[in-house]
C-alpha positions in Angstrom: 125.6 143.4 110.0 128.0 142.9 112.9 130.9 142.4 110.6 130.0 145.5 108.6 129.8 147.6 111.9 133.3 146.4 113.0 134.7 147.1 109.5 133.3 150.7 109.6 134.7 151.2 113.1 138.1 149.9 112.1 138.2 152.1 109.0 137.1 155.2 111.0 139.8 154.4 113.5 142.5 154.1 111.0 141.5 157.5 109.4 141.4 159.2 112.8 144.9 157.9 113.7 146.1 158.9 110.3 145.0 162.5 110.8 145.9 162.8 114.4 149.5 161.4 114.1 150.0 162.3 110.4 150.8 158.6 109.9 151.3 157.5 106.2 150.8 153.9 107.2 147.5 154.3 108.8 146.5 156.6 105.8 147.3 153.8 103.4 145.3 151.5 105.5 142.4 154.0 105.5 142.6 154.4 101.7 142.6 150.6 101.3 139.5 150.4 103.6 137.8 153.0 101.5 138.5 151.2 98.2 137.7 147.8 99.5 133.9 148.0 99.4 133.6 148.9 95.6 136.1 146.1 94.9 134.0 143.6 96.9 130.8 144.8 95.2 132.3 144.3 91.8 133.3 140.7 92.8 129.7 140.1 94.0 128.3 141.5 90.8 130.5 139.3 88.7 129.7 136.2 90.9 125.9 137.0 90.7 125.9 137.3 86.9 127.7 133.9 86.6 125.5 132.1 89.0 122.8 129.4 88.1 120.1 128.2 90.4 117.6 125.4 90.3 114.8 124.7 92.7 113.9 121.1 93.8 110.9 120.2 95.9 110.4 116.5 97.0 106.8 115.2 96.9 107.6 112.5 99.3 108.2 113.1 103.1 111.4 112.1 104.7 111.4 109.5 107.6 110.8 112.3 110.1 107.7 113.3 108.1 109.2 116.5 106.7 109.4 117.5 103.1 112.7 118.5 101.7 113.1 121.8 99.6 116.4 122.5 97.9 118.1 125.2 95.9 120.9 124.0 93.7 123.5 126.9 93.3 126.3 126.7 90.7 128.9 129.3 91.5 130.7 129.6 88.2 132.9 132.5 89.3 136.5 132.2 90.6 135.6 133.9 93.9 134.6 132.5 97.3 131.1 133.4 98.6 131.0 133.4 102.5 127.3 133.0 102.5 124.2 132.5 100.3 120.8 133.1 101.7 117.5 132.4 100.0 113.8 132.3 101.2 111.3 129.8 99.7 107.6 130.8 99.8 105.3 127.8 99.7 101.5 127.9 99.1 98.9 125.3 98.4 97.1 125.8 95.1 94.1 124.3 93.4 94.8 122.9 89.9 93.1 120.6 87.4 94.0 116.9 87.2 96.2 117.6 84.1 98.1 120.3 85.9 98.7 117.9 88.8 100.0 115.1 86.4 102.4 117.6 84.8 103.7 118.6 88.2 104.3 115.0 89.2 106.1 114.3 85.9 108.2 117.5 86.4 106.8 119.3 83.2 104.7 121.9 84.9 105.1 125.4 83.6 106.6 128.0 86.0 104.4 131.0 87.2 106.3 134.2 87.8 105.3 137.6 89.2 104.5 136.4 92.7 100.8 135.2 91.8 99.7 131.8 92.6 96.7 130.4 90.7 93.8 129.4 92.9 95.6 130.1 96.2 94.0 128.6 99.3 95.3 128.1 102.8 98.3 128.6 104.9 101.7 130.0 103.5 105.0 128.5 104.6 108.2 130.3 104.5 111.5 128.2 104.5 114.9 129.9 104.8 118.0 128.4 103.3 121.6 129.2 103.7 125.1 128.0 102.9 128.5 128.9 101.5 130.0 128.3 98.0 133.7 128.0 97.0 135.2 129.1 93.8 133.6 127.2 91.0 131.6 125.0 93.4 128.1 123.6 93.1 126.3 123.7 96.4 122.8 122.5 97.6 120.9 124.6 100.1 118.5 122.4 101.9 115.5 123.3 104.0 112.5 121.4 105.3 108.8 121.9 105.7 106.4 120.0 107.7 102.5 119.6 108.1 101.9 119.8 104.4 98.5 118.6 103.3 98.0 116.2 100.5 97.5 118.2 97.3 99.1 120.6 94.9 101.8 122.9 96.3 103.8 125.7 94.7 107.2 126.7 95.9 108.7 130.0 94.7 112.2 131.6 95.3 112.3 135.1 93.9 115.7 136.3 95.2 118.8 135.1 96.8 121.5 137.1 98.5 125.3 136.3 98.2 127.9 137.7 100.5 131.6 138.4 99.7 134.5 136.5 101.1 134.6 138.6 104.2 130.8 138.5 104.8 130.6 142.4 104.7 128.4 143.1 101.8 125.4 141.4 100.1 124.3 141.3 96.6 120.7 140.4 95.8 120.1 138.3 92.7 116.8 137.8 91.0 116.1 134.1 90.7 112.4 133.7 89.9 112.4 129.9 90.4 109.0 128.3 90.7 108.1 124.6 91.2 104.7 123.0 91.4 104.6 119.6 93.0 101.8 117.1 94.0 102.4 116.3 97.6 101.6 112.8 98.4 100.4 111.3 101.7 103.0 109.6 103.9 103.3 105.9 103.7 104.1 103.9 106.8 105.3 100.3 107.4 102.4 97.9 108.0 101.7 94.1 108.0 99.5 93.2 105.1 99.2 89.6 103.9 97.4 88.3 100.8 95.9 84.9 101.4 95.7 81.9 98.9 92.1 82.5 98.3 92.8 86.1 97.3 95.7 85.1 95.1 94.0 82.3 93.3 90.4 83.6 93.1 89.3 83.4 89.5 88.4 86.7 88.0 88.5 88.6 84.8 91.6 90.6 84.3 93.7 92.1 81.5 96.8 90.9 83.0 98.0 87.3 83.5 100.0 85.9 86.4 103.6 85.3 85.2 104.0 82.0 87.2 100.7 80.6 88.1 98.9 78.2 85.8 95.3 78.7 84.8 92.7 78.2 82.0 93.0 81.5 80.0 93.4 80.4 76.3 94.5 83.9 75.4 97.9 83.6 77.1 100.4 80.8 77.1 102.5 80.5 80.1 104.9 77.8 79.0 105.5 75.0 76.6 106.5 71.4 77.6 106.4 67.8 76.4 103.3 65.7 76.5 102.9 63.6 79.7 100.4 60.9 80.5 97.1 62.4 81.7 97.3 65.7 79.8 94.1 66.7 78.1 94.0 66.7 74.4 92.8 70.2 74.1 96.0 71.4 75.8 98.1 70.1 72.9 99.7 72.7 70.6 99.0 70.7 67.3 100.8 73.3 65.0 104.1 73.2 67.0 103.7 69.4 67.6 103.5 68.9 63.8 106.8 70.8 63.3 108.7 69.1 66.0 107.2 65.6 65.3 106.4 65.2 69.1 103.4 66.2 71.2 103.8 69.7 72.7 101.6 70.8 75.5 100.8 74.4 76.1 100.1 75.4 79.7 97.8 78.4 80.0 98.3 81.2 82.4 95.7 82.5 85.0 94.2 85.9 84.6 94.7 88.2 87.5 91.9 90.7 88.5 91.3 93.1 91.4 90.2 90.8 94.0 90.4 93.4 96.8 88.3 96.5 97.1 89.1 99.5 99.3 86.0 101.6 100.0 86.7 105.2 100.9 83.7 106.1 103.0 84.3 109.8 103.8 83.4 113.3 103.0 86.9 114.7 103.4 85.7 118.3 103.1 84.0 118.0 106.4 87.0 116.5 108.3 89.6 118.4 110.3 93.1 119.0 108.9 94.6 116.4 111.2 91.9 113.8 110.5 92.0 114.5 106.8 95.9 114.0 106.7 95.5 110.7 108.7 92.8 109.5 106.4 94.8 109.9 103.3 98.0 108.5 104.9 96.2 105.3 105.9 94.8 105.0 102.3 98.3 105.3 100.8 99.7 102.8 103.5 97.1 100.1 102.8 97.2 100.5 99.0 101.0 100.4 98.8 101.0 97.5 101.2 98.6 95.6 98.8 100.9 96.4 95.8 103.9 95.1 97.8 101.9 91.7 98.0 101.2 91.9 94.3 97.6 92.2 95.2 95.6 94.2 92.5 92.8 96.2 94.0 90.2 98.9 93.5 89.9 102.1 95.2 86.2 103.0 95.4 84.6 106.3 96.4 81.3 108.1 96.0 81.1 111.1 93.7 78.6 113.6 95.2 78.3 115.6 91.9 77.5 112.6 89.7 75.7 110.8 92.5 77.4 107.5 91.7 80.5 105.3 92.6 83.8 105.9 91.0 86.7 103.5 91.1 90.3 103.2 90.1 92.2 99.9 89.5 95.6 99.8 91.1 97.8 97.2 89.5 101.1 99.2 89.7 102.5 102.3 91.4 101.7 104.6 88.4 98.0 103.7 88.8 98.2 104.9 92.4 100.0 108.0 91.3 97.2 108.7 88.8 94.6 108.2 91.6 96.3 110.9 93.8 96.5 113.3 90.8 92.8 112.9 90.2 90.9 112.4 93.4 90.9 116.0 94.4 88.6 116.8 91.5 85.8 115.0 93.2 83.7 116.0 96.2 83.6 112.7 98.0 80.5 111.6 99.9 79.2 108.8 101.9 76.7 106.0 101.0 75.9 102.3 101.6 78.9 101.1 99.7 78.4 97.3 99.7 74.8 97.8 98.3 75.8 100.5 95.8 78.8 98.6 94.5 76.7 95.6 93.7 74.2 97.7 91.6 76.9 99.9 89.9 79.2 96.9 88.9 76.9 94.1 88.4 78.3 90.6 88.0 81.7 91.7 89.5 82.8 90.0 92.7 85.7 90.5 95.1 87.2 88.4 97.9 88.0 91.1 100.4 86.1 94.4 101.0 88.0 96.9 103.1 86.1 99.9 104.5 87.9 102.9 105.7 85.4 105.6 107.0 85.2 109.2 108.0 85.5 108.2 111.7 88.9 106.6 111.0 87.5 103.2 111.5 89.0 100.2 109.5 86.8 97.3 108.6 87.8 94.1 106.7 84.9 92.0 105.5 82.6 93.4 108.1 85.1 92.8 110.9 86.3 95.9 113.0 90.1 96.1 113.0 91.0 99.5 114.5 90.0 103.1 115.1 92.7 105.4 113.9 94.1 108.3 116.0 95.8 111.2 114.0 98.5 111.8 116.5 99.6 108.1 116.6 98.6 106.7 113.2 102.1 105.7 112.4 102.3 103.4 115.3 98.9 102.1 114.6 99.7 101.1 111.1 102.9 99.4 112.2 100.9 97.3 114.6 98.2 96.5 112.2 97.9 93.0 110.9 95.6 92.8 107.8 94.8 89.5 106.0 93.1 89.9 102.8 
């Protein structure tokens, strides 16, 4: 706006001097000033029609806890653009579990027209700006903070590009929409899986790739016969072919020996407490995965009046949990008693209880009481042996 004001002032001054002094030079300058705006607008129109945009929205927070929102702009014109401005509107939405999964996989369908399905909660507006040279691809980056765990939708309807002098702007319709499942933050923590947890015999569909066991369904390795080997370990068919005794070492099945009980009704918690609750769950679960410790996430479904659980053996299992947990209205119950009745005959080595009061218990032992404003420091100081 300031550049445009000075431009009009200079053009008016050149016209005034040309009239007063009958100067051909100033008259030519005034004519050029009059013809320059339509020329610049034509350049902007051409640049706008040859511009491509793409919206990016990261589901994971940066180290400072903020979420990055980016707009990729491809300036396919031969003209320099002094500035490009855009505004991203972000709204939380309620979607089905399938919609959440499509958003996580990047296959969610765009919604245009400014309507957000199932809108609920606070709206965030993020402003982006940058400049683009001739034929240059630029990335306009902005950040948002305090985003709750759940489904969010970001929409960019227009962007404004300015000419090389920054005098005039041209608004281009973009209509870019991105739905993303925002995951809770994950902090560094100290979780160690003990020998008892690692070697506890339990039924599992997966076998340990290195540890020996007694599962006849999976052969870990083959080797020559040694004195003391049991006869039922001899691979008779292979021994007949090679004309020497071959022993088959069986693998050990790996089950979910740790159970994390989610004892909370998150709908009754404050926004800060709810964010801290899910961040601690994500931190502990990923810490267990880093230790190659399979585990269950268990919660009480108030609608069905029974326990639900999700086995977490890899990161994709945890992603599926985040995509589906918001479908349930979680409640509280006597988890240790209910678990034994709901899953009879199944045992675990370590039971971790994380309750609505942000208290962490491990096998009945109190470990810490979480504080939302300093949860990151508490998780870094936590030492959890399972």
